[in-house]
A tleap script that builds the chain and sets N, CA, C and O, in Angstrom:
source leaprc.protein.ff14SB
mol = sequence {
  NGLN VAL GLN LEU VAL GLU SER GLY GLY GLY
  LEU VAL GLN PRO GLY GLY SER LEU ARG LEU
  SER CYS ALA ALA SER ARG SER ILE GLU SER
  VAL SER ALA MET GLY TRP TYR ARG GLN ARG
  PRO GLY GLY THR GLN ARG GLU PHE VAL ALA
  GLN VAL THR GLY GLY GLY PRO GLU ALA TYR
  SER ASN ARG VAL GLU GLY ARG CYS THR ILE
  SER ARG ASP ASN ALA LYS ASN THR VAL TYR
  LEU GLN LEU ASN SER LEU ASP ILE GLU ASP
  THR ALA VAL TYR TYR CYS ARG ALA ARG TRP
  GLY GLY ASP ILE TYR TRP GLY GLN GLY THR
  GLN VAL THR VAL SER CSER
}
set mol.1.N position { -38.727 78.942 -13.730 }
set mol.1.CA position { -38.800 77.812 -12.818 }
set mol.1.C position { -38.389 78.265 -11.425 }
set mol.1.O position { -37.348 78.900 -11.257 }
set mol.2.N position { -39.192 77.945 -10.441 }
set mol.2.CA position { -38.897 78.309 -9.059 }
set mol.2.C position { -38.145 77.170 -8.386 }
set mol.2.O position { -38.514 76.003 -8.517 }
set mol.3.N position { -37.106 77.516 -7.678 }
set mol.3.CA position { -36.338 76.533 -6.914 }
set mol.3.C position { -36.719 76.622 -5.438 }
set mol.3.O position { -36.828 77.710 -4.873 }
set mol.4.N position { -36.915 75.470 -4.837 }
set mol.4.CA position { -37.157 75.386 -3.393 }
set mol.4.C position { -36.032 74.553 -2.794 }
set mol.4.O position { -35.812 73.416 -3.214 }
set mol.5.N position { -35.333 75.094 -1.840 }
set mol.5.CA position { -34.197 74.409 -1.236 }
set mol.5.C position { -34.470 74.185 0.242 }
set mol.5.O position { -34.595 75.130 1.021 }
set mol.6.N position { -34.558 72.913 0.609 }
set mol.6.CA position { -34.796 72.556 2.009 }
set mol.6.C position { -33.477 72.338 2.734 }
set mol.6.O position { -32.468 71.972 2.131 }
set mol.7.N position { -33.506 72.569 4.035 }
set mol.7.CA position { -32.358 72.275 4.880 }
set mol.7.C position { -32.844 72.042 6.303 }
set mol.7.O position { -33.986 72.346 6.647 }
set mol.8.N position { -31.952 71.498 7.116 }
set mol.8.CA position { -32.275 71.335 8.532 }
set mol.8.C position { -32.587 69.924 8.969 }
set mol.8.O position { -32.757 69.670 10.161 }
set mol.9.N position { -32.664 69.001 8.030 }
set mol.9.CA position { -32.930 67.618 8.406 }
set mol.9.C position { -31.729 66.990 9.085 }
set mol.9.O position { -30.648 67.577 9.138 }
set mol.10.N position { -31.934 65.793 9.602 }
set mol.10.CA position { -30.839 65.094 10.254 }
set mol.10.C position { -31.331 63.997 11.158 }
set mol.10.O position { -32.490 63.586 11.103 }
set mol.11.N position { -30.423 63.531 11.995 }
set mol.11.CA position { -30.711 62.468 12.953 }
set mol.11.C position { -30.985 63.088 14.311 }
set mol.11.O position { -30.210 63.919 14.783 }
set mol.12.N position { -32.068 62.694 14.935 }
set mol.12.CA position { -32.428 63.236 16.240 }
set mol.12.C position { -33.003 62.111 17.096 }
set mol.12.O position { -33.616 61.176 16.579 }
set mol.13.N position { -32.805 62.207 18.380 }
set mol.13.CA position { -33.344 61.198 19.296 }
set mol.13.C position { -34.822 61.440 19.558 }
set mol.13.O position { -35.297 62.570 19.436 }
set mol.14.N position { -35.551 60.396 19.915 }
set mol.14.CA position { -36.965 60.597 20.279 }
set mol.14.C position { -37.105 61.653 21.368 }
set mol.14.O position { -36.349 61.677 22.339 }
set mol.15.N position { -38.072 62.505 21.186 }
set mol.15.CA position { -38.276 63.611 22.116 }
set mol.15.C position { -37.540 64.877 21.728 }
set mol.15.O position { -37.762 65.932 22.323 }
set mol.16.N position { -36.671 64.786 20.741 }
set mol.16.CA position { -35.888 65.937 20.319 }
set mol.16.C position { -36.632 66.859 19.374 }
set mol.16.O position { -37.812 66.670 19.079 }
set mol.17.N position { -35.899 67.868 18.907 }
set mol.17.CA position { -36.487 68.889 18.039 }
set mol.17.C position { -35.595 69.143 16.828 }
set mol.17.O position { -34.389 68.900 16.847 }
set mol.18.N position { -36.231 69.634 15.791 }
set mol.18.CA position { -35.514 70.057 14.591 }
set mol.18.C position { -36.257 71.249 14.003 }
set mol.18.O position { -37.464 71.398 14.191 }
set mol.19.N position { -35.522 72.092 13.292 }
set mol.19.CA position { -36.156 73.148 12.522 }
set mol.19.C position { -35.753 72.995 11.069 }
set mol.19.O position { -34.572 73.043 10.726 }
set mol.20.N position { -36.747 72.812 10.230 }
set mol.20.CA position { -36.513 72.710 8.799 }
set mol.20.C position { -36.733 74.080 8.157 }
set mol.20.O position { -37.564 74.872 8.602 }
set mol.21.N position { -35.969 74.329 7.108 }
set mol.21.CA position { -36.103 75.578 6.363 }
set mol.21.C position { -36.347 75.273 4.897 }
set mol.21.O position { -35.837 74.288 4.364 }
set mol.22.N position { -37.117 76.111 4.260 }
set mol.22.CA position { -37.341 76.009 2.824 }
set mol.22.C position { -37.204 77.400 2.230 }
set mol.22.O position { -38.017 78.289 2.483 }
set mol.23.N position { -36.155 77.568 1.433 }
set mol.23.CA position { -35.892 78.858 0.813 }
set mol.23.C position { -36.320 78.820 -0.647 }
set mol.23.O position { -35.947 77.915 -1.393 }
set mol.24.N position { -37.101 79.808 -1.041 }
set mol.24.CA position { -37.597 79.890 -2.417 }
set mol.24.C position { -36.772 80.883 -3.221 }
set mol.24.O position { -36.243 81.855 -2.683 }
set mol.25.N position { -36.674 80.621 -4.518 }
set mol.25.CA position { -35.929 81.518 -5.402 }
set mol.25.C position { -36.813 82.648 -5.916 }
set mol.25.O position { -36.394 83.453 -6.748 }
set mol.26.N position { -38.028 82.695 -5.413 }
set mol.26.CA position { -38.999 83.716 -5.820 }
set mol.26.C position { -39.611 84.310 -4.558 }
set mol.26.O position { -39.693 83.637 -3.530 }
set mol.27.N position { -40.031 85.535 -4.628 }
set mol.27.CA position { -40.675 86.164 -3.490 }
set mol.27.C position { -41.896 85.370 -3.052 }
set mol.27.O position { -42.700 84.945 -3.882 }
set mol.28.N position { -42.032 85.168 -1.729 }
set mol.28.CA position { -43.168 84.410 -1.224 }
set mol.28.C position { -44.273 85.328 -0.710 }
set mol.28.O position { -45.251 84.856 -0.131 }
set mol.29.N position { -44.125 86.619 -0.917 }
set mol.29.CA position { -45.163 87.538 -0.438 }
set mol.29.C position { -46.505 87.249 -1.082 }
set mol.29.O position { -47.551 87.435 -0.460 }
set mol.30.N position { -46.476 86.795 -2.326 }
set mol.30.CA position { -47.725 86.533 -3.047 }
set mol.30.C position { -48.031 85.044 -3.169 }
set mol.30.O position { -48.889 84.646 -3.957 }
set mol.31.N position { -47.329 84.222 -2.387 }
set mol.31.CA position { -47.552 82.779 -2.506 }
set mol.31.C position { -48.971 82.437 -2.094 }
set mol.31.O position { -49.501 83.015 -1.146 }
set mol.32.N position { -49.578 81.518 -2.789 }
set mol.32.CA position { -50.933 81.082 -2.447 }
set mol.32.C position { -50.897 80.158 -1.227 }
set mol.32.O position { -51.731 80.255 -0.327 }
set mol.33.N position { -49.916 79.267 -1.225 }
set mol.33.CA position { -49.733 78.357 -0.103 }
set mol.33.C position { -48.312 77.827 -0.158 }
set mol.33.O position { -47.753 77.621 -1.235 }
set mol.34.N position { -47.742 77.612 1.003 }
set mol.34.CA position { -46.366 77.085 1.065 }
set mol.34.C position { -46.253 76.276 2.335 }
set mol.34.O position { -46.654 76.718 3.412 }
set mol.35.N position { -45.697 75.079 2.194 }
set mol.35.CA position { -45.625 74.257 3.385 }
set mol.35.C position { -44.861 72.981 3.171 }
set mol.35.O position { -43.988 72.896 2.306 }
set mol.36.N position { -45.196 71.988 3.966 }
set mol.36.CA position { -44.423 70.760 4.046 }
set mol.36.C position { -45.305 69.519 3.908 }
set mol.36.O position { -46.421 69.445 4.423 }
set mol.37.N position { -44.754 68.572 3.198 }
set mol.37.CA position { -45.300 67.228 3.109 }
set mol.37.C position { -44.188 66.269 3.500 }
set mol.37.O position { -43.018 66.649 3.531 }
set mol.38.N position { -44.549 65.037 3.798 }
set mol.38.CA position { -43.522 64.055 4.110 }
set mol.38.C position { -43.894 62.690 3.537 }
set mol.38.O position { -45.065 62.372 3.331 }
set mol.39.N position { -42.865 61.906 3.292 }
set mol.39.CA position { -43.053 60.539 2.823 }
set mol.39.C position { -42.282 59.628 3.769 }
set mol.39.O position { -41.054 59.671 3.845 }
set mol.40.N position { -43.027 58.816 4.476 }
set mol.40.CA position { -42.415 57.942 5.473 }
set mol.40.C position { -41.889 56.680 4.816 }
set mol.40.O position { -42.327 56.344 3.716 }
set mol.41.N position { -40.957 55.963 5.452 }
set mol.41.CA position { -40.394 54.731 4.888 }
set mol.41.C position { -41.493 53.746 4.530 }
set mol.41.O position { -42.368 53.457 5.345 }
set mol.42.N position { -41.445 53.244 3.334 }
set mol.42.CA position { -42.449 52.295 2.888 }
set mol.42.C position { -43.721 52.947 2.392 }
set mol.42.O position { -44.593 52.273 1.844 }
set mol.43.N position { -43.833 54.236 2.576 }
set mol.43.CA position { -45.033 54.926 2.122 }
set mol.43.C position { -44.992 55.197 0.630 }
set mol.43.O position { -43.925 55.401 0.052 }
set mol.44.N position { -46.140 55.197 0.025 }
set mol.44.CA position { -46.206 55.415 -1.413 }
set mol.44.C position { -46.673 56.820 -1.764 }
set mol.44.O position { -46.599 57.237 -2.920 }
set mol.45.N position { -47.151 57.544 -0.766 }
set mol.45.CA position { -47.629 58.899 -1.019 }
set mol.45.C position { -47.038 59.863 -0.018 }
set mol.45.O position { -46.647 59.488 1.087 }
set mol.46.N position { -46.985 61.098 -0.429 }
set mol.46.CA position { -46.565 62.163 0.473 }
set mol.46.C position { -47.789 62.628 1.257 }
set mol.46.O position { -48.861 62.847 0.694 }
set mol.47.N position { -47.605 62.770 2.554 }
set mol.47.CA position { -48.718 63.200 3.390 }
set mol.47.C position { -48.504 64.638 3.835 }
set mol.47.O position { -47.379 65.081 4.068 }
set mol.48.N position { -49.590 65.333 3.942 }
set mol.48.CA position { -49.556 66.733 4.346 }
set mol.48.C position { -49.076 66.860 5.788 }
set mol.48.O position { -49.445 66.063 6.651 }
set mol.49.N position { -48.252 67.871 6.036 }
set mol.49.CA position { -47.772 68.137 7.400 }
set mol.49.C position { -48.302 69.495 7.882 }
set mol.49.O position { -49.012 69.574 8.885 }
set mol.50.N position { -47.951 70.548 7.162 }
set mol.50.CA position { -48.357 71.895 7.590 }
set mol.50.C position { -48.171 72.862 6.437 }
set mol.50.O position { -47.382 72.613 5.525 }
set mol.51.N position { -48.905 73.976 6.481 }
set mol.51.CA position { -48.704 74.993 5.472 }
set mol.51.C position { -49.171 76.358 5.968 }
set mol.51.O position { -49.984 76.475 6.886 }
set mol.52.N position { -48.625 77.378 5.325 }
set mol.52.CA position { -49.118 78.745 5.479 }
set mol.52.C position { -49.767 79.123 4.156 }
set mol.52.O position { -49.379 78.639 3.093 }
set mol.53.N position { -50.745 79.983 4.244 }
set mol.53.CA position { -51.421 80.427 3.041 }
set mol.53.C position { -51.277 81.931 2.891 }
set mol.53.O position { -50.751 82.614 3.769 }
set mol.54.N position { -51.757 82.430 1.760 }
set mol.54.CA position { -51.574 83.842 1.470 }
set mol.54.C position { -52.193 84.758 2.504 }
set mol.54.O position { -51.597 85.764 2.888 }
set mol.55.N position { -53.373 84.417 2.949 }
set mol.55.CA position { -54.019 85.322 3.886 }
set mol.55.C position { -54.741 84.636 5.021 }
set mol.55.O position { -55.360 85.291 5.859 }
set mol.56.N position { -54.666 83.340 5.052 }
set mol.56.CA position { -55.403 82.615 6.069 }
set mol.56.C position { -54.521 82.083 7.171 }
set mol.56.O position { -53.322 82.359 7.202 }
set mol.57.N position { -55.104 81.324 8.074 }
set mol.57.CA position { -54.323 80.781 9.184 }
set mol.57.C position { -53.453 79.614 8.740 }
set mol.57.O position { -53.633 79.052 7.660 }
set mol.58.N position { -52.512 79.270 9.600 }
set mol.58.CA position { -51.708 78.091 9.341 }
set mol.58.C position { -52.578 76.837 9.459 }
set mol.58.O position { -53.601 76.834 10.144 }
set mol.59.N position { -52.151 75.784 8.782 }
set mol.59.CA position { -52.872 74.521 8.857 }
set mol.59.C position { -51.889 73.415 9.196 }
set mol.59.O position { -50.750 73.411 8.730 }
set mol.60.N position { -52.346 72.480 10.013 }
set mol.60.CA position { -51.507 71.370 10.450 }
set mol.60.C position { -52.273 70.060 10.318 }
set mol.60.O position { -53.497 70.017 10.439 }
set mol.61.N position { -51.521 68.999 10.067 }
set mol.61.CA position { -52.152 67.693 10.090 }
set mol.61.C position { -52.408 67.281 11.539 }
set mol.61.O position { -51.770 67.786 12.462 }
set mol.62.N position { -53.330 66.377 11.718 }
set mol.62.CA position { -53.627 65.897 13.063 }
set mol.62.C position { -52.421 65.214 13.688 }
set mol.62.O position { -52.260 65.216 14.908 }
set mol.63.N position { -51.568 64.625 12.840 }
set mol.63.CA position { -50.421 63.874 13.361 }
set mol.63.C position { -49.391 64.773 14.028 }
set mol.63.O position { -48.656 64.318 14.905 }
set mol.64.N position { -49.322 66.036 13.632 }
set mol.64.CA position { -48.263 66.914 14.155 }
set mol.64.C position { -48.815 68.097 14.942 }
set mol.64.O position { -48.054 68.790 15.617 }
set mol.65.N position { -50.115 68.342 14.871 }
set mol.65.CA position { -50.664 69.509 15.548 }
set mol.65.C position { -50.350 69.471 17.031 }
set mol.65.O position { -50.532 68.452 17.698 }
set mol.66.N position { -49.875 70.601 17.532 }
set mol.66.CA position { -49.476 70.681 18.931 }
set mol.66.C position { -48.000 70.430 19.150 }
set mol.66.O position { -47.453 70.778 20.196 }
set mol.67.N position { -47.354 69.825 18.164 }
set mol.67.CA position { -45.907 69.550 18.257 }
set mol.67.C position { -45.127 70.319 17.219 }
set mol.67.O position { -43.902 70.216 17.160 }
set mol.68.N position { -45.804 71.073 16.415 }
set mol.68.CA position { -45.196 71.618 15.209 }
set mol.68.C position { -45.642 73.057 15.024 }
set mol.68.O position { -46.795 73.398 15.289 }
set mol.69.N position { -44.720 73.903 14.565 }
set mol.69.CA position { -45.062 75.294 14.255 }
set mol.69.C position { -44.471 75.661 12.912 }
set mol.69.O position { -43.276 75.479 12.679 }
set mol.70.N position { -45.304 76.176 12.033 }
set mol.70.CA position { -44.827 76.661 10.746 }
set mol.70.C position { -44.814 78.179 10.778 }
set mol.70.O position { -45.714 78.807 11.335 }
set mol.71.N position { -43.793 78.759 10.181 }
set mol.71.CA position { -43.681 80.214 10.148 }
set mol.71.C position { -43.014 80.636 8.844 }
set mol.71.O position { -42.453 79.814 8.120 }
set mol.72.N position { -43.088 81.933 8.562 }
set mol.72.CA position { -42.526 82.431 7.317 }
set mol.72.C position { -41.766 83.725 7.562 }
set mol.72.O position { -42.084 84.503 8.461 }
set mol.73.N position { -40.747 83.926 6.727 }
set mol.73.CA position { -39.987 85.172 6.742 }
set mol.73.C position { -39.988 85.669 5.309 }
set mol.73.O position { -39.206 85.198 4.484 }
set mol.74.N position { -40.852 86.607 5.015 }
set mol.74.CA position { -40.978 87.091 3.643 }
set mol.74.C position { -39.694 87.753 3.153 }
set mol.74.O position { -39.374 87.681 1.967 }
set mol.75.N position { -38.973 88.383 4.038 }
set mol.75.CA position { -37.740 89.065 3.635 }
set mol.75.C position { -36.696 88.075 3.136 }
set mol.75.O position { -35.861 88.411 2.297 }
set mol.76.N position { -36.749 86.849 3.659 }
set mol.76.CA position { -35.792 85.814 3.259 }
set mol.76.C position { -36.418 84.796 2.304 }
set mol.76.O position { -35.768 83.830 1.905 }
set mol.77.N position { -37.672 85.016 1.945 }
set mol.77.CA position { -38.381 84.067 1.065 }
set mol.77.C position { -38.287 82.645 1.613 }
set mol.77.O position { -38.060 81.694 0.866 }
set mol.78.N position { -38.462 82.516 2.897 }
set mol.78.CA position { -38.229 81.240 3.573 }
set mol.78.C position { -39.394 80.890 4.492 }
set mol.78.O position { -39.954 81.745 5.179 }
set mol.79.N position { -39.733 79.620 4.481 }
set mol.79.CA position { -40.712 79.073 5.419 }
set mol.79.C position { -39.989 78.078 6.313 }
set mol.79.O position { -39.136 77.316 5.857 }
set mol.80.N position { -40.340 78.096 7.585 }
set mol.80.CA position { -39.709 77.235 8.573 }
set mol.80.C position { -40.733 76.259 9.147 }
set mol.80.O position { -41.928 76.546 9.217 }
set mol.81.N position { -40.226 75.105 9.551 }
set mol.81.CA position { -41.063 74.128 10.240 }
set mol.81.C position { -40.317 73.690 11.496 }
set mol.81.O position { -39.297 73.004 11.424 }
set mol.82.N position { -40.837 74.094 12.627 }
set mol.82.CA position { -40.270 73.674 13.906 }
set mol.82.C position { -40.982 72.412 14.357 }
set mol.82.O position { -42.196 72.406 14.558 }
set mol.83.N position { -40.217 71.353 14.511 }
set mol.83.CA position { -40.756 70.066 14.940 }
set mol.83.C position { -40.258 69.760 16.345 }
set mol.83.O position { -39.052 69.749 16.593 }
set mol.84.N position { -41.180 69.514 17.257 }
set mol.84.CA position { -40.835 69.212 18.639 }
set mol.84.C position { -41.382 67.845 19.045 }
set mol.84.O position { -42.244 67.279 18.374 }
set mol.85.N position { -40.868 67.337 20.143 }
set mol.85.CA position { -41.321 66.040 20.680 }
set mol.85.C position { -41.363 64.990 19.575 }
set mol.85.O position { -42.358 64.286 19.400 }
set mol.86.N position { -40.275 64.905 18.847 }
set mol.86.CA position { -40.240 64.004 17.702 }
set mol.86.C position { -40.328 62.550 18.136 }
set mol.86.O position { -39.796 62.144 19.169 }
set mol.87.N position { -41.020 61.788 17.307 }
set mol.87.CA position { -41.241 60.362 17.552 }
set mol.87.C position { -40.680 59.578 16.373 }
set mol.87.O position { -40.474 60.128 15.291 }
set mol.88.N position { -40.437 58.299 16.589 }
set mol.88.CA position { -39.926 57.447 15.516 }
set mol.88.C position { -40.848 57.504 14.299 }
set mol.88.O position { -40.386 57.403 13.162 }
set mol.89.N position { -42.124 57.663 14.534 }
set mol.89.CA position { -43.091 57.746 13.439 }
set mol.89.C position { -42.932 59.004 12.589 }
set mol.89.O position { -43.514 59.101 11.509 }
set mol.90.N position { -42.149 59.964 13.069 }
set mol.90.CA position { -41.898 61.179 12.297 }
set mol.90.C position { -40.755 61.010 11.305 }
set mol.90.O position { -40.482 61.908 10.508 }
set mol.91.N position { -40.088 59.862 11.353 }
set mol.91.CA position { -39.024 59.604 10.389 }
set mol.91.C position { -39.589 59.615 8.974 }
set mol.91.O position { -40.536 58.893 8.663 }
set mol.92.N position { -38.998 60.440 8.130 }
set mol.92.CA position { -39.520 60.609 6.770 }
set mol.92.C position { -38.603 61.531 5.989 }
set mol.92.O position { -37.719 62.181 6.547 }
set mol.93.N position { -38.833 61.573 4.689 }
set mol.93.CA position { -38.266 62.638 3.878 }
set mol.93.C position { -39.297 63.759 3.845 }
set mol.93.O position { -40.451 63.544 3.476 }
set mol.94.N position { -38.876 64.938 4.228 }
set mol.94.CA position { -39.770 66.096 4.291 }
set mol.94.C position { -39.556 66.952 3.051 }
set mol.94.O position { -38.434 67.341 2.724 }
set mol.95.N position { -40.652 67.231 2.376 }
set mol.95.CA position { -40.613 67.990 1.126 }
set mol.95.C position { -41.316 69.334 1.305 }
set mol.95.O position { -42.380 69.429 1.916 }
set mol.96.N position { -40.698 70.345 0.764 }
set mol.96.CA position { -41.326 71.665 0.707 }
set mol.96.C position { -42.147 71.763 -0.568 }
set mol.96.O position { -41.731 71.295 -1.628 }
set mol.97.N position { -43.304 72.371 -0.453 }
set mol.97.CA position { -44.196 72.569 -1.599 }
set mol.97.C position { -44.690 74.007 -1.575 }
set mol.97.O position { -45.052 74.537 -0.525 }
set mol.98.N position { -44.698 74.622 -2.739 }
set mol.98.CA position { -45.194 76.004 -2.829 }
set mol.98.C position { -46.092 76.145 -4.057 }
set mol.98.O position { -45.857 75.534 -5.099 }
set mol.99.N position { -47.098 76.947 -3.902 }
set mol.99.CA position { -48.058 77.170 -4.999 }
set mol.99.C position { -48.306 78.669 -5.164 }
set mol.99.O position { -48.651 79.391 -4.228 }
set mol.100.N position { -48.107 79.089 -6.413 }
set mol.100.CA position { -48.499 80.436 -6.803 }
set mol.100.C position { -49.607 80.285 -7.836 }
set mol.100.O position { -49.337 79.956 -8.991 }
set mol.101.N position { -50.812 80.515 -7.444 }
set mol.101.CA position { -51.942 80.292 -8.339 }
set mol.101.C position { -52.023 78.814 -8.694 }
set mol.101.O position { -52.164 77.970 -7.810 }
set mol.102.N position { -51.935 78.496 -9.980 }
set mol.102.CA position { -51.999 77.108 -10.405 }
set mol.102.C position { -50.643 76.444 -10.575 }
set mol.102.O position { -50.567 75.278 -10.960 }
set mol.103.N position { -49.601 77.156 -10.300 }
set mol.103.CA position { -48.237 76.635 -10.461 }
set mol.103.C position { -47.728 76.077 -9.143 }
set mol.103.O position { -47.661 76.782 -8.136 }
set mol.104.N position { -47.368 74.793 -9.167 }
set mol.104.CA position { -46.911 74.088 -7.961 }
set mol.104.C position { -45.465 73.668 -8.146 }
set mol.104.O position { -45.060 73.184 -9.204 }
set mol.105.N position { -44.703 73.868 -7.086 }
set mol.105.CA position { -43.290 73.510 -7.095 }
set mol.105.C position { -42.962 72.684 -5.859 }
set mol.105.O position { -43.550 72.856 -4.791 }
set mol.106.N position { -41.991 71.773 -6.042 }
set mol.106.CA position { -41.538 70.917 -4.946 }
set mol.106.C position { -40.030 71.052 -4.781 }
set mol.106.O position { -39.298 71.277 -5.745 }
set mol.107.N position { -39.590 70.911 -3.555 }
set mol.107.CA position { -38.166 70.809 -3.292 }
set mol.107.C position { -37.714 69.365 -3.435 }
set mol.107.O position { -38.506 68.468 -3.724 }
set mol.108.N position { -36.416 69.165 -3.224 }
set mol.108.CA position { -35.835 67.833 -3.387 }
set mol.108.C position { -36.011 66.971 -2.144 }
set mol.108.O position { -35.845 65.753 -2.207 }
set mol.109.N position { -36.340 67.579 -1.037 }
set mol.109.CA position { -36.562 66.820 0.187 }
set mol.109.C position { -35.370 66.839 1.115 }
set mol.109.O position { -34.224 66.962 0.682 }
set mol.110.N position { -35.658 66.715 2.402 }
set mol.110.CA position { -34.612 66.605 3.418 }
set mol.110.C position { -34.994 65.479 4.367 }
set mol.110.O position { -36.140 65.378 4.805 }
set mol.111.N position { -34.021 64.640 4.676 }
set mol.111.CA position { -34.285 63.453 5.492 }
set mol.111.C position { -34.312 63.815 6.975 }
set mol.111.O position { -33.414 64.487 7.481 }
set mol.112.N position { -35.347 63.361 7.650 }
set mol.112.CA position { -35.430 63.452 9.105 }
set mol.112.C position { -35.511 62.029 9.643 }
set mol.112.O position { -36.419 61.273 9.300 }
set mol.113.N position { -34.555 61.678 10.483 }
set mol.113.CA position { -34.527 60.345 11.072 }
set mol.113.C position { -34.579 60.475 12.592 }
set mol.113.O position { -33.730 61.121 13.205 }
set mol.114.N position { -35.578 59.856 13.177 }
set mol.114.CA position { -35.733 59.869 14.633 }
set mol.114.C position { -35.379 58.479 15.143 }
set mol.114.O position { -36.065 57.499 14.852 }
set mol.115.N position { -34.310 58.416 15.897 }
set mol.115.CA position { -33.829 57.116 16.357 }
set mol.115.C position { -32.983 57.291 17.600 }
set mol.115.O position { -32.305 58.302 17.778 }
set mol.116.N position { -33.037 56.287 18.455 }
set mol.116.CA position { -32.189 56.319 19.648 }
set mol.116.C position { -30.892 55.563 19.392 }
set mol.116.O position { -30.043 55.477 20.279 }
savepdb mol mol.pdb
quit
Protein backbone atom coordinates (compact mmCIF):
# COMPACT_ATOMS: atom_id res chain seq x y z
CA UNK A 1 0.00 0.00 0.00
CA UNK A 2 1.37 3.40 -0.98
CA UNK A 3 0.96 6.29 1.41
CA UNK A 4 0.55 9.85 0.17
CA UNK A 5 0.99 12.58 2.76
CA UNK A 6 -0.08 16.11 1.94
CA UNK A 7 1.04 19.24 3.73
CA UNK A 8 1.10 22.99 3.27
CA UNK A 9 -2.56 23.87 3.52
CA UNK A 10 -3.86 26.64 5.71
CA UNK A 11 -5.60 29.99 5.87
CA UNK A 12 -4.54 32.64 3.38
CA UNK A 13 -5.92 36.01 2.34
CA UNK A 14 -7.24 36.62 -1.17
CA UNK A 15 -4.35 37.30 -3.48
CA UNK A 16 -1.97 35.24 -1.37
CA UNK A 17 0.03 32.13 -2.14
CA UNK A 18 0.53 28.66 -0.77
CA UNK A 19 2.71 25.71 -1.66
CA UNK A 20 1.27 22.26 -1.13
CA UNK A 21 3.44 19.17 -0.89
CA UNK A 22 2.62 15.53 -1.43
CA UNK A 23 5.17 12.98 -0.29
CA UNK A 24 4.85 9.39 -1.48
CA UNK A 25 6.08 6.32 0.35
CA UNK A 26 7.17 4.86 -2.98
CA UNK A 27 9.56 6.12 -5.62
CA UNK A 28 7.80 8.44 -8.06
CA UNK A 29 10.35 8.00 -10.83
CA UNK A 30 8.06 5.48 -12.50
CA UNK A 31 4.76 7.12 -11.59
CA UNK A 32 2.26 7.21 -14.43
CA UNK A 33 0.65 10.39 -13.15
CA UNK A 34 0.69 12.33 -9.90
CA UNK A 35 -1.16 15.45 -9.03
CA UNK A 36 -3.91 17.27 -7.23
CA UNK A 37 -7.66 17.30 -7.06
CA UNK A 38 -9.86 19.42 -4.85
CA UNK A 39 -13.32 19.30 -3.34
CA UNK A 40 -14.89 22.66 -2.69
CA UNK A 41 -17.46 23.32 0.09
CA UNK A 42 -20.79 21.87 -0.90
CA UNK A 43 -19.25 20.02 -3.80
CA UNK A 44 -20.00 16.37 -4.30
CA UNK A 45 -17.06 15.53 -6.53
CA UNK A 46 -13.37 16.13 -6.57
CA UNK A 47 -12.27 18.29 -9.45
CA UNK A 48 -8.99 18.04 -11.25
CA UNK A 49 -6.43 20.76 -10.51
CA UNK A 50 -3.06 19.76 -11.96
CA UNK A 51 -0.81 16.80 -12.56
CA UNK A 52 2.57 15.65 -13.81
CA UNK A 53 2.88 12.53 -15.88
CA UNK A 54 5.62 10.02 -16.48
CA UNK A 55 6.92 11.54 -19.65
CA UNK A 56 4.57 14.22 -20.80
CA UNK A 57 3.94 17.85 -19.99
CA UNK A 58 2.20 19.14 -16.92
CA UNK A 59 -1.55 19.58 -17.12
CA UNK A 60 -3.70 22.19 -15.43
CA UNK A 61 -7.39 22.85 -15.13
CA UNK A 62 -8.72 25.99 -16.74
CA UNK A 63 -9.64 27.30 -13.29
CA UNK A 64 -6.02 27.45 -12.09
CA UNK A 65 -3.93 27.68 -15.26
CA UNK A 66 -1.67 30.70 -15.09
CA UNK A 67 -1.90 30.87 -11.30
CA UNK A 68 -0.55 27.48 -10.47
CA UNK A 69 2.67 25.51 -10.98
CA UNK A 70 3.13 21.82 -10.34
CA UNK A 71 6.59 20.37 -9.94
CA UNK A 72 8.27 17.19 -8.76
CA UNK A 73 11.37 16.19 -6.85
CA UNK A 74 12.11 12.55 -7.59
CA UNK A 75 14.83 12.40 -4.96
CA UNK A 76 12.26 13.27 -2.28
CA UNK A 77 9.38 11.36 -3.90
CA UNK A 78 7.42 14.58 -3.63
CA UNK A 79 5.18 16.63 -5.88
CA UNK A 80 4.53 20.29 -5.15
CA UNK A 81 1.69 22.60 -6.08
CA UNK A 82 2.40 26.30 -5.98
CA UNK A 83 -0.83 28.28 -5.83
CA UNK A 84 -0.72 32.02 -6.48
CA UNK A 85 -3.29 34.82 -6.64
CA UNK A 86 -5.62 32.74 -4.53
CA UNK A 87 -9.32 33.54 -4.62
CA UNK A 88 -12.17 32.64 -2.28
CA UNK A 89 -13.28 30.16 -4.93
CA UNK A 90 -10.05 28.23 -4.35
CA UNK A 91 -11.19 27.28 -0.86
CA UNK A 92 -11.30 23.49 -0.81
CA UNK A 93 -9.78 20.33 0.52
CA UNK A 94 -6.89 19.50 -1.79
CA UNK A 95 -6.15 15.84 -2.37
CA UNK A 96 -3.04 14.26 -3.80
CA UNK A 97 -3.57 11.43 -6.26
CA UNK A 98 -0.96 9.12 -7.74
CA UNK A 99 -1.21 6.34 -10.28
CA UNK A 100 1.25 3.61 -11.07
CA UNK A 101 -0.22 1.73 -14.00
CA UNK A 102 -3.70 0.71 -12.90
CA UNK A 103 -3.12 1.30 -9.20
CA UNK A 104 -4.49 4.59 -7.87
CA UNK A 105 -3.81 6.07 -4.47
CA UNK A 106 -5.20 9.11 -2.66
CA UNK A 107 -3.96 11.16 0.23
CA UNK A 108 -6.10 12.26 3.15
CA UNK A 109 -6.35 15.84 1.95
CA UNK A 110 -5.21 19.22 3.18
CA UNK A 111 -7.53 22.16 3.79
CA UNK A 112 -6.94 25.42 1.95
CA UNK A 113 -9.09 28.32 3.11
CA UNK A 114 -8.98 31.66 1.34
CA UNK A 115 -10.58 34.36 3.42
CA UNK A 116 -10.05 37.93 4.48
